C-alpha positions as CSV (number, residue, x, y, z in Angstrom):
1,M,112.6,55.1,102.2
2,Y,115.9,53.0,100.3
3,G,118.5,54.8,102.2
4,I,120.3,55.1,98.3
5,T,123.2,57.9,98.3
6,Q,125.1,59.6,96.0
7,D,128.1,57.1,96.1
8,C,125.9,54.1,95.6
9,P,125.9,52.6,91.8
10,I,123.1,53.1,89.4
11,E,121.4,49.5,90.2
12,C,120.4,50.8,93.8
13,L,117.7,52.6,91.7
14,A,116.1,49.3,90.4
15,P,113.6,49.5,92.5
16,L,112.1,52.6,91.5
17,L,113.0,52.5,87.7
18,S,111.8,50.4,85.0
19,R,113.8,47.4,83.7
20,Q,114.0,49.0,80.7
21,T,115.1,52.2,81.6
22,L,117.8,50.9,84.1
23,A,119.1,49.1,81.2
24,T,119.6,52.0,79.2
25,L,121.6,54.1,82.1
26,V,123.9,51.1,82.9
27,N,124.7,50.6,79.3
28,G,124.5,53.6,77.4
29,I,127.1,55.3,75.3
30,D,130.7,56.5,76.8
31,G,130.3,58.6,79.8
32,S,126.9,56.6,81.6
33,P,126.7,57.1,84.5
34,A,128.6,54.5,87.1
35,T,126.9,55.9,90.0
36,V,124.0,57.6,91.6
37,G,125.9,61.2,91.8
38,Q,126.8,61.1,88.7
39,L,123.4,60.7,87.4
40,I,122.2,63.2,89.5
41,E,125.0,65.6,87.9
42,L,124.1,64.7,84.4
43,Y,120.3,65.6,85.1
44,D,121.7,68.6,87.1
45,Q,123.4,69.5,83.9
46,R,120.6,68.4,81.4
47,R,122.5,65.8,79.9
48,L,121.1,62.8,80.6
49,M,119.2,62.8,76.9
50,E,122.9,62.6,75.6
51,I,122.8,58.9,76.2
52,H,121.4,56.9,73.6
53,G,117.9,55.3,74.7
54,I,117.2,58.3,77.2
55,S,113.8,60.3,75.5
56,T,111.7,62.4,77.5
57,G,109.6,60.0,78.9
58,R,112.4,58.1,80.4
59,L,114.2,61.2,81.9
60,G,110.6,61.9,83.3
61,E,110.9,58.6,85.2
62,I,114.4,59.3,86.0
63,R,113.4,62.4,87.7
64,R,110.5,60.7,89.8
65,S,113.0,58.5,91.1
66,L,115.8,60.7,92.3
67,V,112.4,62.9,94.1
68,E,111.1,59.6,95.7
69,A,115.1,58.6,96.8
70,K,115.2,61.9,98.0
71,L,118.2,63.2,96.2
72,I,116.5,65.7,94.5
73,E,113.9,68.1,95.9
74,A,110.6,68.2,93.6
75,D,111.5,70.9,91.6
76,G,115.1,69.3,90.5
77,R,117.7,71.1,92.6
78,P,119.7,68.3,94.1
79,I,120.2,67.3,97.9
80,L,123.5,66.9,98.8
81,R,123.4,63.5,101.0
82,R,126.7,61.5,101.0
83,S,126.7,60.2,104.3
84,T,124.9,57.8,105.8
85,I,124.8,54.9,108.3
86,A,126.2,52.6,105.6
87,N,128.6,55.1,103.9
88,V,130.7,57.3,106.9
89,E,134.1,58.0,107.7
90,T,135.9,56.7,111.0
91,G,139.3,58.4,111.7
92,R,141.4,57.9,109.0
93,Q,139.3,54.2,107.6
94,R,136.4,54.8,105.7
95,V,133.4,52.4,106.3
96,P,133.3,50.2,102.9
97,H,130.1,51.4,101.3
98,A,127.0,49.1,102.0
99,C,123.5,50.1,100.9
100,S,120.5,49.9,103.2
101,M,118.4,47.7,100.8
102,P,118.7,44.7,99.1
103,C,120.8,45.2,95.6
104,S,122.2,43.8,92.5
105,H,125.4,44.5,93.4
106,G,125.1,42.7,96.1
107,R,126.3,44.8,99.2
108,A,123.0,45.1,101.2
């Protein structure tokens, strides 16, 4: 398990996506998702194919990665999971986001 949450940047999905699919998401058209949560929202709204370069094949790859990361159910329903050890609130202070895996945004 990778410990990816909806607050993570898209780059956290790098171990689960092909380089080309990840680049397509990161460099997509205006409104391209910046976080995993935004990606899930676009997936749930059936709007991912509005991003230039996302084909049905890439859509299937994205879906599989979200299921593998336990961010959506196998039937496509989102799993609401925002809080992890790395992303918790303590009183009024929010602990900075840090992924539980090494990823390209360098917060491991």
